[in-house]
C-alpha positions in Angstrom: -72.5 -19.1 -1.1 -75.0 -16.5 -0.2 -77.8 -18.3 -2.2 -77.0 -21.7 -0.6 -76.9 -20.4 2.8 -73.1 -21.0 3.5 -71.8 -18.5 6.0 -68.5 -17.0 4.9 -66.0 -14.1 5.0 -63.7 -12.8 2.3 -60.2 -12.7 3.7 -56.6 -12.6 2.9 -55.0 -9.9 1.0 -58.2 -8.7 -0.8 -59.7 -8.1 2.7 -56.8 -6.1 3.7 -56.6 -4.0 0.5 -60.3 -3.1 1.0 -59.6 -2.3 4.7 -56.0 -0.9 4.1 -53.6 -0.3 1.2 -54.9 -1.6 -2.0 -52.6 -4.1 -3.8 -52.9 -6.8 -6.4 -53.5 -10.3 -5.5 -53.6 -13.5 -7.6 -55.8 -15.5 -5.3 -59.1 -14.9 -3.5 -59.3 -16.3 -0.1 -62.5 -17.2 1.7 -63.3 -18.7 5.1 -66.5 -20.7 4.9 -68.6 -22.5 7.6 -69.4 -25.3 5.0 -71.2 -28.3 6.4 -71.2 -31.9 4.6 -74.9 -31.5 4.0 -74.2 -28.5 1.8 -71.4 -29.8 -0.3 -73.6 -31.2 -3.0 -75.5 -28.1 -3.6 -72.3 -25.9 -3.4 -70.8 -28.1 -6.1 -73.8 -27.9 -8.2 -74.2 -24.2 -8.1 -70.5 -23.3 -9.1 -70.0 -26.4 -11.5 -70.8 -24.5 -14.7 -68.1 -21.9 -14.1 -65.6 -23.5 -11.8 -63.7 -26.6 -11.7 -64.2 -28.1 -8.2 -63.7 -31.4 -6.6 -66.4 -32.7 -4.4 -64.1 -35.1 -2.6 -61.5 -32.4 -1.9 -64.2 -30.3 -0.3 -65.3 -33.2 2.0 -61.7 -33.9 3.0 -61.2 -30.3 3.7 -64.1 -30.2 6.0 -63.2 -33.4 7.8 -59.7 -32.0 8.3 -60.7 -28.4 8.8 -58.3 -27.4 6.2 -58.7 -25.8 2.7 -59.6 -26.6 -0.8 -59.5 -24.5 -4.0 -61.8 -23.9 -7.0 -60.6 -22.7 -10.4 -62.7 -20.3 -12.6 -62.6 -21.8 -15.9 -62.9 -18.7 -18.1 -60.2 -16.8 -16.5 -58.0 -19.6 -14.7 -58.5 -17.4 -11.5 -57.9 -19.6 -8.3 -60.1 -19.2 -5.2 -59.0 -20.8 -1.8 -61.6 -21.8 0.7 -60.6 -22.4 4.2 -63.0 -24.4 6.3 -64.0 -22.5 9.6 -61.8 -24.0 12.4 -63.0 -24.6 15.9 -60.5 -22.3 17.4 -61.4 -19.3 19.7 -60.0 -16.4 17.4 -61.4 -17.9 14.1 -64.9 -18.1 15.8 -64.5 -14.7 17.2 -63.5 -13.3 13.8 -66.5 -15.0 12.1 -68.8 -13.8 14.7 -67.6 -10.2 14.2 -67.6 -10.3 10.4 -69.5 -7.5 8.6 -71.4 -7.2 5.3 -69.9 -4.5 3.3 -71.5 -3.3 0.0 -69.4 -3.8 -3.1 -71.8 -3.2 -5.7 -74.9 -1.2 -6.3 -77.7 -1.6 -8.8 -78.2 -4.4 -7.9 -76.6 -4.2 -4.5 -74.1 -6.8 -3.7 -72.4 -7.3 -0.4 -69.5 -9.5 0.9 -68.8 -10.5 4.5 -65.3 -9.0 5.6 -63.6 -9.5 8.9 -63.2 -6.4 10.9 -60.1 -4.4 10.5 -58.9 -5.8 14.0 -59.3 -9.3 12.8 -57.4 -9.0 9.4 -54.6 -7.3 11.4 -54.4 -10.2 13.7 -54.7 -12.8 10.9 -51.7 -11.0 9.0 -49.6 -10.9 12.0 -50.0 -14.6 12.2 -49.0 -15.1 9.0 -46.2 -12.8 9.1 -45.0 -14.8 12.2 -45.6 -18.0 10.5 -43.4 -16.7 7.4 -40.5 -16.1 9.8 -41.3 -12.3 9.9 -39.7 -11.7 6.2 -42.6 -10.9 4.2 -42.7 -7.5 3.1 -46.3 -7.7 1.6 -47.6 -9.1 4.9 -46.1 -6.3 6.8 -47.2 -3.7 4.3 -50.7 -5.1 4.6 -50.5 -4.8 8.4 -49.5 -1.4 8.3 -52.0 -0.3 5.5 -54.9 -1.5 7.7 -53.5 0.3 10.9 -52.9 3.7 8.9 -56.4 3.9 7.1 -58.4 2.4 10.1 -56.4 4.5 12.9 -58.1 5.5 16.0 -61.5 3.6 14.9 -59.6 0.4 15.7 -60.6 -1.6 19.1 -57.2 -1.6 20.6 -58.3 -3.5 23.6 -59.6 -6.3 21.4 -56.2 -6.2 19.4 -54.0 -6.2 22.6 -56.1 -8.9 24.3 -55.8 -11.4 21.1 -52.2 -10.3 20.4 -51.2 -11.1 24.1 -53.0 -14.5 23.9 -51.4 -15.4 20.6 -47.9 -14.2 21.8 -48.0 -11.3 19.1 -47.8 -8.4 21.2 -44.2 -7.4 20.4 -45.3 -7.5 16.8 -48.3 -5.6 17.3 -46.6 -2.9 19.3 -44.0 -2.6 16.5 -46.7 -2.4 13.9 -48.4 0.3 15.9 -45.3 2.3 16.3 -44.3 2.1 12.5 -47.9 3.2 11.7 -47.7 6.2 13.7 -50.6 5.1 16.3 
């Protein structure tokens, strides 16, 4: 995505593992601001190593949904979510940060901020009827590791707007913050 000029961020459980408590995950999640004009270049760039459906990508862009690609050698799945025109997602995308993940040669990935991954995990926890121990552990792990470096005003503002304030307060209490 970097070489083609597609803005993205790595999300999901891998992002929360990098910002909080590490855990294994079978799927990589990305959010991409992929325009229809770049679809062919994207498919061409990854086609040697990944199974990809150009029509699925175009449908995902049109519907602001997702598509997946499959790494042929390892059968690893990557989910790519199209950036939605929603306030929280736009804010998260604007706040993303490049984080070095390898040196010599240096490679970076764009990650959400700790606050944004907490909010996304709270949303997923709520959507899952508040029963996923994994989502809850991800939330607590990020809170515990990031601690007082978090922008609590940002968290409370979005949690209130998203009707997640009681969950956020519960998580803050359980994490010791």
